[in-house]
Backbone as CSV, one residue per row, in Angstrom:
resi,resn,N_x,N_y,N_z,CA_x,CA_y,CA_z,C_x,C_y,C_z
1,MET,4.180,-23.996,-40.254,4.265,-22.600,-39.804,4.806,-22.574,-38.387
2,ASN,5.835,-21.780,-38.150,6.396,-21.741,-36.807,5.614,-20.799,-35.914
3,ARG,6.003,-20.747,-34.611,5.236,-19.993,-33.635,5.192,-18.500,-33.967
4,MET,6.344,-17.948,-34.386,6.372,-16.528,-34.690,5.504,-16.212,-35.908
5,GLN,5.518,-17.093,-36.905,4.665,-16.871,-38.071,3.200,-16.921,-37.685
6,ARG,2.848,-17.863,-36.788,1.456,-17.945,-36.364,1.041,-16.682,-35.644
7,ARG,1.960,-16.116,-34.835,1.623,-14.906,-34.090,1.243,-13.771,-35.028
8,THR,1.968,-13.648,-36.159,1.764,-12.493,-37.018,0.716,-12.730,-38.086
9,ALA,0.303,-13.981,-38.310,-0.615,-14.264,-39.405,-2.058,-14.418,-38.956
10,LEU,-2.283,-14.696,-37.680,-3.627,-15.049,-37.236,-4.578,-13.866,-37.203
11,LYS,-5.826,-14.126,-37.543,-6.897,-13.143,-37.422,-7.684,-13.439,-36.150
12,VAL,-8.080,-12.396,-35.439,-8.817,-12.606,-34.197,-9.931,-11.602,-34.082
13,PHE,-10.847,-11.870,-33.169,-11.939,-10.956,-32.941,-11.427,-9.637,-32.379
14,GLY,-11.911,-8.522,-32.900,-11.464,-7.200,-32.470,-12.355,-6.623,-31.403
15,ALA,-12.004,-5.440,-30.936,-12.776,-4.767,-29.899,-14.078,-4.225,-30.475
16,THR,-15.108,-4.124,-29.625,-16.374,-3.529,-30.013,-16.658,-2.350,-29.110
17,ALA,-17.639,-1.552,-29.519,-17.985,-0.381,-28.710,-18.466,-0.777,-27.336
18,ALA,-19.005,-1.982,-27.236,-19.476,-2.468,-25.932,-18.456,-3.384,-25.294
19,GLY,-17.187,-3.188,-25.645,-16.114,-4.047,-25.151,-15.877,-3.880,-23.673
20,ILE,-14.817,-4.525,-23.206,-14.563,-4.570,-21.771,-13.445,-3.644,-21.347
21,ALA,-13.018,-2.754,-22.229,-11.893,-1.886,-21.884,-12.168,-1.061,-20.641
22,ALA,-13.414,-0.630,-20.470,-13.729,0.219,-19.320,-13.573,-0.524,-18.009
23,GLN,-13.434,-1.861,-18.067,-13.353,-2.638,-16.843,-11.917,-3.028,-16.508
24,PHE,-10.912,-2.331,-17.097,-9.544,-2.768,-16.879,-9.113,-2.616,-15.436
25,SER,-9.852,-1.879,-14.621,-9.471,-1.744,-13.209,-10.305,-2.628,-12.304
26,GLY,-11.128,-3.501,-12.869,-11.978,-4.345,-12.030,-12.116,-5.734,-12.590
27,PHE,-13.086,-6.509,-12.067,-13.263,-7.880,-12.497,-13.950,-7.945,-13.853
28,LEU,-13.584,-8.971,-14.599,-14.219,-9.204,-15.886,-15.636,-9.720,-15.687
29,PRO,-16.511,-9.591,-16.711,-17.809,-10.248,-16.645,-17.617,-11.754,-16.636
30,GLU,-18.656,-12.479,-16.287,-18.508,-13.922,-16.127,-18.358,-14.667,-17.446
31,LEU,-18.778,-14.068,-18.547,-18.718,-14.765,-19.834,-18.086,-13.863,-20.866
32,LEU,-17.044,-14.336,-21.511,-16.426,-13.564,-22.578,-17.312,-13.564,-23.813
33,ALA,-17.391,-12.427,-24.480,-18.047,-12.391,-25.769,-17.202,-13.181,-26.758
34,VAL,-17.859,-13.966,-27.611,-17.121,-14.758,-28.587,-17.393,-14.283,-30.000
35,GLY,-17.975,-13.114,-30.136,-18.187,-12.566,-31.461,-17.952,-11.080,-31.447
36,ALA,-17.630,-10.535,-32.604,-17.415,-9.111,-32.740,-17.672,-8.736,-34.188
37,PRO,-18.058,-7.490,-34.476,-18.435,-7.127,-35.820,-17.276,-7.016,-36.790
38,GLU,-16.047,-6.967,-36.313,-14.928,-6.855,-37.231,-13.729,-7.613,-36.688
39,LYS,-12.820,-7.961,-37.588,-11.605,-8.674,-37.207,-10.386,-7.850,-37.610
40,GLY,-9.289,-8.071,-36.953,-8.064,-7.355,-37.300,-6.852,-8.165,-36.922
41,ASP,-5.746,-7.836,-37.521,-4.493,-8.501,-37.194,-3.986,-8.025,-35.842
42,ILE,-3.468,-8.939,-35.064,-2.783,-8.597,-33.819,-1.414,-9.256,-33.869
43,ASN,-0.377,-8.442,-33.853,0.991,-8.937,-33.872,1.662,-8.588,-32.558
44,TRP,2.459,-9.484,-32.034,3.167,-9.192,-30.802,4.542,-9.839,-30.826
45,ARG,5.419,-9.307,-30.007,6.779,-9.828,-29.922,7.372,-9.460,-28.566
46,GLU,8.354,-10.216,-28.160,9.126,-9.848,-26.982,9.962,-8.614,-27.326
47,LEU,10.050,-7.691,-26.416,10.824,-6.479,-26.672,12.314,-6.783,-26.658
48,ALA,12.993,-6.414,-27.736,14.446,-6.540,-27.788,15.067,-5.481,-26.893
49,ALA,16.371,-5.593,-26.678,17.051,-4.764,-25.680,16.814,-3.275,-25.890
50,GLY,16.960,-2.789,-27.119,16.801,-1.364,-27.371,15.386,-0.881,-27.134
51,ASP,14.417,-1.640,-27.646,13.015,-1.269,-27.445,12.625,-1.379,-25.979
52,LEU,13.153,-2.388,-25.297,12.845,-2.549,-23.875,13.395,-1.377,-23.077
53,ARG,14.610,-0.949,-23.399,15.196,0.185,-22.681,14.372,1.444,-22.896
54,ARG,13.901,1.668,-24.119,13.073,2.845,-24.393,11.750,2.771,-23.636
55,ALA,11.164,1.567,-23.554,9.899,1.402,-22.831,10.097,1.639,-21.338
56,ILE,11.222,1.157,-20.795,11.516,1.372,-19.376,11.659,2.858,-19.077
57,THR,12.406,3.546,-19.924,12.598,4.990,-19.729,11.271,5.724,-19.787
58,LYS,10.447,5.369,-20.751,9.139,5.997,-20.890,8.295,5.766,-19.646
59,ALA,8.331,4.545,-19.113,7.542,4.220,-17.921,8.028,5.008,-16.710
60,LEU,9.341,5.022,-16.498,9.894,5.672,-15.315,9.802,7.194,-15.382
61,GLU,9.715,7.741,-16.588,9.609,9.192,-16.740,8.169,9.678,-16.861
62,SER,7.227,8.745,-16.928,5.822,9.147,-16.972,5.416,9.738,-15.630
63,SER,4.374,10.521,-15.620,3.952,11.190,-14.384,3.668,10.189,-13.268
64,ASP,2.797,9.224,-13.544,2.452,8.240,-12.509,3.603,7.284,-12.240
65,GLY,4.320,6.909,-13.307,5.425,5.970,-13.144,6.530,6.524,-12.269
66,SER,6.900,7.787,-12.492,7.965,8.381,-11.682,7.526,8.507,-10.231
67,ARG,6.263,8.803,-10.017,5.773,8.960,-8.651,5.762,7.624,-7.911
68,LEU,5.310,6.567,-8.585,5.266,5.252,-7.942,6.667,4.685,-7.762
69,ALA,7.556,4.939,-8.708,8.939,4.484,-8.562,9.610,5.171,-7.371
70,GLN,9.336,6.449,-7.206,9.888,7.175,-6.064,9.339,6.629,-4.752
71,LEU,8.054,6.278,-4.749,7.447,5.689,-3.560,8.133,4.370,-3.215
72,ALA,8.395,3.550,-4.244,9.080,2.279,-4.003,10.450,2.508,-3.381
73,LYS,11.178,3.480,-3.877,12.509,3.775,-3.329,12.415,4.260,-1.890
74,GLU,11.401,5.074,-1.592,11.228,5.568,-0.226,10.897,4.436,0.744
75,GLU,10.329,3.344,0.221,9.980,2.204,1.067,11.089,1.154,1.103
76,GLY,12.256,1.515,0.595,13.413,0.634,0.720,13.690,-0.258,-0.471
77,PHE,12.975,-0.071,-1.567,13.201,-0.880,-2.763,14.267,-0.249,-3.647
78,VAL,15.017,-1.105,-4.335,16.074,-0.661,-5.245,15.706,-1.106,-6.657
79,LEU,15.762,-0.176,-7.583,15.435,-0.473,-8.979,16.359,-1.543,-9.531
80,SER,15.767,-2.537,-10.192,16.526,-3.623,-10.816,16.078,-3.751,-12.268
81,ASP,16.184,-2.643,-13.016,15.599,-2.608,-14.349,16.314,-3.502,-15.345
82,GLN,17.497,-4.026,-15.013,18.156,-4.968,-15.910,17.364,-6.265,-16.027
83,ASP,16.456,-6.505,-15.078,15.622,-7.716,-15.110,14.220,-7.439,-15.636
84,ALA,13.997,-6.254,-16.173,12.672,-5.918,-16.713,12.352,-6.796,-17.921
85,ARG,11.078,-6.998,-18.142,10.599,-7.791,-19.275,9.387,-7.112,-19.877
86,GLY,9.183,-7.336,-21.156,8.038,-6.690,-21.773,7.737,-7.226,-23.158
87,ILE,6.595,-6.821,-23.667,6.177,-7.192,-25.012,5.744,-5.938,-25.760
88,GLY,5.878,-5.985,-27.066,5.328,-4.963,-27.929,4.140,-5.545,-28.674
89,VAL,3.079,-4.762,-28.810,1.852,-5.247,-29.456,1.408,-4.231,-30.511
90,ARG,1.052,-4.744,-31.682,0.538,-3.883,-32.743,-0.784,-4.457,-33.246
91,THR,-1.810,-3.615,-33.297,-3.094,-3.997,-33.875,-3.352,-3.097,-35.078
92,ALA,-4.530,-3.233,-35.668,-4.861,-2.418,-36.824,-4.907,-0.934,-36.478
93,SER,-5.146,-0.613,-35.206,-5.330,0.795,-34.835,-4.400,1.285,-33.730
94,THR,-3.638,0.403,-33.099,-2.787,0.816,-31.986,-1.420,0.155,-32.068
95,SER,-0.470,0.752,-31.397,0.862,0.178,-31.258,1.391,0.596,-29.895
96,GLY,1.770,-0.370,-29.073,2.218,-0.027,-27.732,2.999,-1.147,-27.086
97,ALA,3.186,-1.031,-25.787,4.003,-1.993,-25.064,3.445,-2.233,-23.675
98,PHE,3.807,-3.368,-23.117,3.503,-3.733,-21.733,4.831,-4.130,-21.103
99,VAL,5.205,-3.466,-20.014,6.462,-3.802,-19.353,6.248,-3.960,-17.854
100,LEU,7.037,-4.821,-17.257,7.099,-4.994,-15.811,8.531,-4.693,-15.389
101,ILE,8.691,-3.691,-14.531,10.013,-3.230,-14.113,10.202,-3.582,-12.642
102,PRO,11.161,-4.453,-12.318,11.288,-4.938,-10.935,12.101,-4.033,-10.019
103,PHE,11.747,-4.136,-8.742,12.502,-3.523,-7.647,12.724,-4.609,-6.602
104,ASN,13.859,-4.575,-5.915,14.151,-5.538,-4.860,14.382,-4.810,-3.542
105,SER,14.214,-5.539,-2.436,14.469,-4.954,-1.122,15.287,-5.921,-0.283
106,ALA,15.967,-5.370,0.709,16.823,-6.187,1.562,16.028,-7.139,2.436
107,ASP,14.731,-6.853,2.664,13.936,-7.695,3.553,13.245,-8.849,2.833
108,GLY,13.546,-9.035,1.551,13.000,-10.179,0.832,11.774,-9.893,0.010
109,ARG,11.204,-8.697,0.155,10.059,-8.355,-0.691,10.534,-7.932,-2.079
110,THR,9.637,-8.006,-3.043,9.914,-7.513,-4.385,8.758,-6.620,-4.812
111,ALA,9.014,-5.813,-5.811,7.969,-4.947,-6.337,8.081,-4.917,-7.848
112,GLN,6.970,-4.597,-8.486,6.936,-4.490,-9.936,6.191,-3.217,-10.314
113,LEU,6.808,-2.408,-11.159,6.106,-1.282,-11.755,5.532,-1.749,-13.077
114,LEU,4.217,-1.711,-13.174,3.504,-2.130,-14.382,3.231,-0.903,-15.241
115,TYR,3.529,-1.013,-16.539,3.276,0.111,-17.446,2.770,-0.440,-18.769
116,ALA,1.620,0.067,-19.210,1.061,-0.298,-20.513,0.692,0.977,-21.244
117,ASP,1.054,1.056,-22.530,0.678,2.232,-23.302,0.268,1.836,-24.717
118,GLY,-0.174,2.838,-25.482,-0.600,2.588,-26.855,-2.053,2.895,-27.098
119,ASP,-2.857,2.963,-26.018,-4.270,3.274,-26.160,-4.449,4.792,-26.113
120,PRO,-5.339,5.348,-26.947,-5.534,6.806,-26.948,-5.942,7.376,-25.595
121,ARG,-6.541,6.567,-24.737,-6.943,7.055,-23.412,-5.764,7.304,-22.489
122,GLY,-4.597,6.844,-22.900,-3.411,7.058,-22.097,-2.903,5.779,-21.460
123,PRO,-1.753,5.856,-20.799,-1.150,4.661,-20.209,-1.833,4.221,-18.917
124,THR,-1.615,2.974,-18.565,-2.003,2.449,-17.263,-0.727,2.136,-16.490
125,VAL,-0.653,2.627,-15.255,0.543,2.448,-14.443,0.115,1.977,-13.056
126,ALA,0.858,1.022,-12.488,0.563,0.548,-11.139,1.835,0.014,-10.511
127,LEU,1.859,-0.015,-9.191,2.981,-0.590,-8.454,2.462,-1.741,-7.613
128,GLY,3.005,-2.924,-7.846,2.626,-4.093,-7.072,3.773,-4.550,-6.188
129,VAL,3.501,-4.801,-4.917,4.513,-5.284,-3.974,4.169,-6.719,-3.606
130,ILE,5.155,-7.614,-3.727,4.953,-9.038,-3.460,5.781,-9.439,-2.255
131,ASP,5.125,-10.017,-1.276,5.790,-10.452,-0.044,5.612,-11.966,0.082
132,GLN,6.710,-12.696,-0.077,6.668,-14.160,0.027,7.505,-14.654,1.203
133,ARG,7.619,-13.836,2.241,8.479,-14.215,3.356,7.870,-15.305,4.217
134,THR,6.560,-15.546,4.095,5.911,-16.635,4.817,5.832,-17.847,3.907
135,ALA,6.359,-18.978,4.363,6.393,-20.180,3.534,4.990,-20.573,3.088
136,GLY,4.852,-20.847,1.806,3.582,-21.309,1.265,2.569,-20.218,1.014
137,GLU,2.941,-18.958,1.263,2.001,-17.868,1.061,2.677,-16.722,0.315
138,ALA,1.856,-15.915,-0.312,2.331,-14.682,-0.926,1.273,-13.613,-0.725
139,GLN,1.726,-12.426,-0.399,0.829,-11.274,-0.255,1.167,-10.280,-1.373
140,VAL,0.144,-9.753,-2.007,0.334,-8.776,-3.072,-0.497,-7.541,-2.747
141,SER,0.144,-6.375,-2.790,-0.602,-5.129,-2.667,-0.306,-4.284,-3.892
142,ALA,-1.325,-3.617,-4.400,-1.179,-2.852,-5.635,-1.677,-1.434,-5.418
143,ARG,-0.860,-0.483,-5.833,-1.215,0.929,-5.694,-1.190,1.629,-7.049
144,VAL,-2.047,2.618,-7.184,-2.144,3.412,-8.395,-2.274,4.882,-7.995
145,VAL,-2.144,5.766,-8.973,-2.350,7.191,-8.744,-3.723,7.565,-9.299
146,GLU,-4.570,8.103,-8.437,-5.902,8.563,-8.836,-6.139,9.951,-8.259
147,ARG,-6.548,10.861,-9.106,-6.810,12.248,-8.683,-5.626,12.820,-7.906
148,ASP,-4.442,12.530,-8.430,-3.188,13.039,-7.883,-2.859,12.472,-6.512
149,GLN,-3.518,11.360,-6.136,-3.229,10.709,-4.857,-2.864,9.245,-5.104
150,VAL,-1.876,8.750,-4.363,-1.552,7.326,-4.423,-2.545,6.575,-3.549
151,VAL,-3.244,5.608,-4.138,-4.265,4.861,-3.397,-3.973,3.364,-3.491
152,LEU,-4.386,2.646,-2.448,-4.294,1.189,-2.445,-5.466,0.655,-3.253
153,ALA,-5.166,0.062,-4.388,-6.218,-0.416,-5.285,-6.656,-1.831,-4.949
154,GLU,-5.692,-2.699,-4.637,-6.008,-4.108,-4.401,-5.065,-4.696,-3.368
155,THR,-5.548,-5.703,-2.678,-4.687,-6.583,-1.889,-5.086,-8.012,-2.227
156,SER,-4.093,-8.867,-2.277,-4.342,-10.263,-2.642,-3.515,-11.183,-1.760
157,THR,-4.060,-12.363,-1.526,-3.359,-13.390,-0.780,-3.350,-14.667,-1.598
158,ILE,-2.182,-15.284,-1.694,-2.049,-16.565,-2.392,-1.682,-17.602,-1.343
159,GLU,-2.581,-18.552,-1.118,-2.352,-19.634,-0.164,-2.546,-20.944,-0.897
160,GLY,-1.426,-21.596,-1.241,-1.524,-22.815,-2.022,-2.168,-22.539,-3.364
161,ALA,-3.271,-23.235,-3.638,-3.960,-23.074,-4.910,-5.063,-22.030,-4.854
162,THR,-5.223,-21.355,-3.722,-6.316,-20.392,-3.575,-5.781,-18.960,-3.627
163,TRP,-6.359,-18.174,-4.527,-6.011,-16.761,-4.677,-7.215,-15.941,-4.231
164,THR,-7.013,-15.037,-3.272,-8.075,-14.151,-2.792,-7.697,-12.717,-3.150
165,VAL,-8.536,-12.086,-3.953,-8.257,-10.743,-4.461,-9.342,-9.795,-3.974
166,THR,-8.947,-8.713,-3.327,-9.893,-7.685,-2.892,-9.634,-6.407,-3.679
167,ASP,-10.645,-5.961,-4.394,-10.599,-4.700,-5.129,-11.168,-3.626,-4.198
168,HIS,-10.304,-2.802,-3.630,-10.736,-1.822,-2.637,-11.566,-0.703,-3.249
169,ARG,-11.357,-0.410,-4.509,-12.107,0.673,-5.131,-13.549,0.273,-5.393
170,ARG,-13.779,-1.025,-5.573,-15.138,-1.502,-5.817,-15.744,-2.182,-4.600
171,GLY,-14.923,-2.477,-3.606,-15.426,-3.168,-2.435,-15.813,-4.601,-2.724
172,VAL,-15.050,-5.256,-3.607,-15.379,-6.614,-4.043,-14.202,-7.535,-3.739
173,THR,-14.516,-8.733,-3.211,-13.504,-9.760,-2.981,-13.855,-11.004,-3.785
174,ARG,-12.844,-11.567,-4.409,-13.062,-12.783,-5.195,-12.018,-13.819,-4.818
175,ARG,-12.457,-15.076,-4.645,-11.553,-16.195,-4.391,-11.548,-17.110,-5.602
176,VAL,-10.354,-17.410,-6.072,-10.202,-18.199,-7.294,-9.241,-19.341,-7.022
177,ALA,-9.617,-20.543,-7.439,-8.735,-21.700,-7.302,-7.876,-21.831,-8.542
178,ALA,-6.612,-22.145,-8.351,-5.727,-22.375,-9.488,-6.281,-23.508,-10.333
179,PRO,-6.134,-23.436,-11.635,-6.722,-24.445,-12.517,-6.105,-25.809,-12.323
180,GLN,-6.912,-26.823,-12.607,-6.477,-28.202,-12.471,-6.007,-28.727,-13.818
181,ARG,-5.027,-29.588,-13.767,-4.549,-30.231,-14.979,-4.769,-31.721,-14.867
182,SER,-4.913,-32.383,-16.000,-5.138,-33.823,-15.998,-3.894,-34.540,-15.500
183,GLY,-4.099,-35.760,-14.950,-2.961,-36.534,-14.486,-1.973,-36.832,-15.585
184,ARG,-2.476,-37.101,-16.799,-1.583,-37.426,-17.917,-0.680,-36.243,-18.247
185,THR,-1.305,-35.051,-18.341,-0.516,-33.872,-18.660,0.465,-33.558,-17.556
186,ALA,0.031,-33.722,-16.300,0.915,-33.442,-15.177,2.127,-34.359,-15.203
187,GLU,1.902,-35.646,-15.522,3.012,-36.580,-15.563,3.983,-36.202,-16.664
188,GLN,3.448,-35.746,-17.799,4.301,-35.373,-18.919,5.241,-34.237,-18.531
189,HIS,4.783,-33.325,-17.681,5.581,-32.159,-17.335,6.256,-32.292,-15.977
190,GLY,6.140,-33.464,-15.340,6.791,-33.657,-14.052,6.167,-32.850,-12.939
191,ALA,4.898,-32.520,-13.067,4.232,-31.708,-12.055,3.368,-32.591,-11.170
192,VAL,2.966,-32.061,-10.048,2.070,-32.777,-9.161,0.706,-32.897,-9.828
193,VAL,0.105,-34.076,-9.767,-1.199,-34.291,-10.374,-2.232,-33.351,-9.747
194,ASN,-3.104,-32.805,-10.580,-4.199,-31.922,-10.168,-3.735,-30.532,-9.725
195,SER,-2.536,-30.142,-10.072,-2.131,-28.760,-9.847,-1.422,-28.265,-11.094
196,ILE,-1.667,-27.020,-11.454,-1.075,-26.512,-12.689,0.338,-26.027,-12.452
197,ASN,1.200,-26.296,-13.393,2.546,-25.741,-13.410,2.574,-24.736,-14.548
198,PHE,2.570,-23.445,-14.227,2.495,-22.438,-15.269,3.662,-22.537,-16.243
199,ALA,4.788,-23.025,-15.785,5.945,-23.143,-16.662,5.715,-24.173,-17.758
200,ALA,4.669,-25.015,-17.598,4.372,-25.991,-18.640,4.070,-25.304,-19.961
201,VAL,3.535,-24.109,-19.898,3.277,-23.373,-21.127,4.575,-23.131,-21.873
202,ALA,5.641,-22.852,-21.120,6.934,-22.638,-21.746,7.555,-23.951,-22.189
203,ALA,7.344,-25.002,-21.393,8.073,-26.239,-21.623,7.462,-27.104,-22.714
204,ALA,6.157,-27.001,-22.935,5.501,-28.011,-23.745,4.865,-27.501,-25.023
205,ASP,4.788,-26.194,-25.237,4.079,-25.655,-26.387,2.675,-26.261,-26.431
206,SER,1.981,-26.227,-25.291,0.729,-26.953,-25.129,-0.469,-26.041,-25.262
207,CYS,-1.377,-26.376,-26.166,-2.606,-25.608,-26.345,-3.462,-25.683,-25.088
208,SER,-3.633,-26.870,-24.530,-4.497,-27.014,-23.363,-3.941,-26.279,-22.154
209,ASP,-2.609,-26.280,-21.984,-2.023,-25.566,-20.858,-2.192,-24.063,-21.020
210,CYS,-2.031,-23.563,-22.241,-2.249,-22.140,-22.485,-3.692,-21.769,-22.170
211,GLU,-4.633,-22.596,-22.583,-6.041,-22.309,-22.306,-6.320,-22.334,-20.806
212,ALA,-5.646,-23.238,-20.080,-5.834,-23.290,-18.629,-5.326,-22.015,-17.969
213,VAL,-4.175,-21.512,-18.414,-3.657,-20.258,-17.878,-4.613,-19.116,-18.197
214,PHE,-5.123,-19.084,-19.440,-6.081,-18.041,-19.825,-7.311,-18.082,-18.923
215,ASP,-7.873,-19.274,-18.715,-9.087,-19.391,-17.916,-8.859,-18.925,-16.477
216,PHE,-7.683,-19.232,-15.931,-7.359,-18.798,-14.579,-7.250,-17.276,-14.522
217,LEU,-6.560,-16.681,-15.490,-6.448,-15.225,-15.551,-7.813,-14.589,-15.722
218,TYR,-8.661,-15.227,-16.508,-9.997,-14.690,-16.731,-10.802,-14.683,-15.437
219,GLN,-10.642,-15.743,-14.642,-11.338,-15.770,-13.350,-10.819,-14.684,-12.414
220,LEU,-9.508,-14.429,-12.450,-8.962,-13.350,-11.641,-9.480,-12.005,-12.107
221,GLY,-9.776,-11.896,-13.394,-10.327,-10.673,-13.940,-9.271,-9.640,-14.241
222,CYS,-9.733,-8.484,-14.695,-8.810,-7.405,-15.075,-8.387,-6.629,-13.847
223,THR,-7.710,-7.323,-12.961,-7.171,-6.704,-11.759,-5.670,-6.542,-11.935
224,ILE,-5.079,-5.709,-11.133,-3.626,-5.552,-11.170,-2.960,-6.857,-10.765
225,THR,-3.619,-7.604,-9.874,-3.081,-8.905,-9.473,-2.911,-9.820,-10.675
226,ALA,-3.853,-9.773,-11.615,-3.736,-10.605,-12.810,-2.494,-10.238,-13.595
227,ALA,-2.164,-8.952,-13.628,-0.950,-8.526,-14.319,0.289,-8.937,-13.534
228,ILE,0.230,-8.792,-12.206,1.374,-9.163,-11.377,1.585,-10.675,-11.403
229,LEU,0.541,-11.436,-11.729,0.699,-12.880,-11.882,1.777,-13.179,-12.911
230,CYS,1.977,-12.276,-13.866,3.049,-12.466,-14.831,4.381,-12.605,-14.117
231,LEU,4.565,-11.853,-13.047,5.765,-12.006,-12.226,5.700,-13.311,-11.456
232,ALA,4.529,-13.652,-10.927,4.401,-14.858,-10.123,4.783,-16.097,-10.917
233,CYS,4.590,-16.055,-12.224,5.010,-17.187,-13.054,6.490,-17.467,-12.843
234,VAL,7.277,-16.421,-12.689,8.708,-16.583,-12.470,8.981,-16.918,-11.012
235,VAL,8.361,-16.186,-10.101,8.611,-16.377,-8.675,8.189,-17.770,-8.223
236,LEU,7.056,-18.240,-8.745,6.491,-19.483,-8.234,6.988,-20.720,-8.962
237,THR,7.490,-20.583,-10.207,7.837,-21.776,-10.967,9.255,-21.774,-11.494
238,GLY,10.022,-20.747,-11.252,11.408,-20.746,-11.670,11.637,-20.078,-13.004
239,PRO,12.884,-19.984,-13.423,13.233,-19.214,-14.618,12.716,-19.813,-15.908
240,GLY,12.284,-21.068,-15.915,11.768,-21.670,-17.134,10.432,-21.127,-17.565
241,ALA,9.829,-20.213,-16.791,8.475,-19.739,-17.076,8.457,-18.415,-17.836
242,PHE,9.517,-18.110,-18.596,9.553,-16.825,-19.300,8.369,-16.689,-20.246
243,ILE,8.022,-17.771,-20.959,6.901,-17.697,-21.894,5.600,-17.487,-21.136
244,CYS,5.509,-18.044,-19.909,4.312,-17.811,-19.110,4.145,-16.324,-18.851
245,LEU,5.237,-15.639,-18.537,5.169,-14.207,-18.333,4.625,-13.516,-19.579
246,LEU,5.067,-13.963,-20.735,4.613,-13.348,-21.972,3.131,-13.618,-22.212
247,VAL,2.676,-14.828,-21.897,1.258,-15.152,-22.053,0.419,-14.267,-21.138
248,CYS,0.839,-14.121,-19.882,0.099,-13.282,-18.945,0.095,-11.826,-19.393
249,ALA,1.259,-11.342,-19.829,1.359,-9.960,-20.283,0.456,-9.725,-21.488
250,LEU,0.439,-10.663,-22.413,-0.397,-10.520,-23.605,-1.872,-10.504,-23.230
251,PHE,-2.262,-11.375,-22.306,-3.648,-11.394,-21.822,-4.038,-10.028,-21.277
252,TRP,-3.231,-9.522,-20.372,-3.603,-8.279,-19.700,-3.618,-7.112,-20.677
253,TYR,-2.657,-7.076,-21.588,-2.601,-5.961,-22.538,-3.800,-5.976,-23.482
254,LEU,-4.108,-7.146,-24.037,-5.181,-7.219,-25.033,-6.562,-7.092,-24.400
255,LEU,-6.840,-7.885,-23.364,-8.184,-7.913,-22.808,-8.439,-6.768,-21.844
256,CYS,-7.458,-6.452,-21.014,-7.701,-5.495,-19.938,-7.348,-4.072,-20.328
257,TYR,-6.275,-3.906,-21.070,-5.861,-2.553,-21.437,-6.564,-2.076,-22.712
258,LEU,-6.514,-2.894,-23.771,-7.141,-2.482,-25.029,-8.626,-2.821,-25.091
259,GLY,-9.061,-3.855,-24.367,-10.463,-4.246,-24.403,-10.823,-5.143,-25.567
260,VAL,-9.838,-5.856,-26.134,-10.114,-6.801,-27.220,-10.877,-7.995,-26.656
261,GLN,-11.904,-8.430,-27.351,-12.724,-9.555,-26.881,-12.212,-10.853,-27.498
262,LEU,-11.827,-11.786,-26.653,-11.266,-13.055,-27.096,-11.743,-14.181,-26.194
263,ASN,-11.930,-15.378,-26.772,-12.075,-16.551,-25.918,-10.711,-17.232,-25.821
264,HIS,-10.604,-18.272,-25.012,-9.273,-18.803,-24.738,-8.616,-19.434,-25.950
265,CYS,-9.401,-20.002,-26.866,-8.791,-20.634,-28.025,-8.204,-19.601,-28.977
266,PHE,-8.956,-18.529,-29.248,-8.432,-17.490,-30.132,-7.222,-16.815,-29.493
267,PHE,-7.294,-16.597,-28.189,-6.149,-15.988,-27.513,-4.915,-16.862,-27.666
268,CYS,-5.066,-18.157,-27.461,-3.910,-19.043,-27.513,-3.409,-19.246,-28.933
269,GLN,-4.230,-18.951,-29.932,-3.709,-18.879,-31.294,-2.760,-17.691,-31.433
270,ILE,-3.156,-16.558,-30.875,-2.295,-15.384,-30.933,-0.984,-15.662,-30.196
271,ALA,-1.087,-16.301,-29.021,0.090,-16.599,-28.235,0.992,-17.627,-28.907
272,GLY,0.442,-18.395,-29.848,1.234,-19.337,-30.598,1.168,-20.769,-30.103
273,TYR,0.176,-21.102,-29.236,0.098,-22.442,-28.676,-1.046,-23.273,-29.232
274,CYS,-2.018,-22.660,-29.889,-3.118,-23.390,-30.511,-3.130,-23.042,-31.992
275,THR,-3.489,-24.011,-32.813,-3.489,-23.802,-34.259,-4.894,-23.711,-34.824
276,ALA,-5.912,-24.127,-34.065,-7.293,-24.088,-34.556,-8.235,-24.091,-33.388
277,CYS,-9.457,-23.581,-33.625,-10.492,-23.600,-32.598,-11.625,-24.522,-33.046
């Protein structure tokens, strides 16, 4: 069975009434639920050009999306939607998309408009600005529209393997270390021992690497930074990390936006990197 067949055939744990959907703007609980009263099919795919263009238009024309896009332009960013990326997801009860729409600036900063839809509660929209002008560091700020006001939701700092995320709406700061990989796996992928190379997920079709990415995202929690990490996969590891972006996008859409309860093995079955738990 090939990867695409596995994506569409696998059964996974579905959302429950006590799921984590309500926490999509904050940190996840410390332990994922590994059981649920019902199961359902989850199918996903990379958005083809036509579907991606429709998703981009929908995002930019949405109330919050148009407002945040205008804010980005006022701050000197230029829309670069030809580089947008996204996935389409279908479950037993929903059908929607997750897209990241980039903006660039002359001063070296980049921005991403995040848009997820398909849930009856409505779309989630955010603008993340990434500043990597300092060698070895990255700063991320994320803004959303709440009660008709643009507010700073999160700020994050990436220093080497340490990610510090502050959720301003909850007054909570969390520091997370990037996951470690075994020396054997690191050698196989040409990476430095004891540091993860997110692009390994793309390069190796590795179950363990996918689980490591999942665990790291889980520690970051359902923050906008976790979604913007999908961009960081490209910024930090080069163009070979396209599949990493898809893994991150799938994580955020399923766990944070829809509230589907999954452990890392079931998730990586959906992503197409693990065949059994």
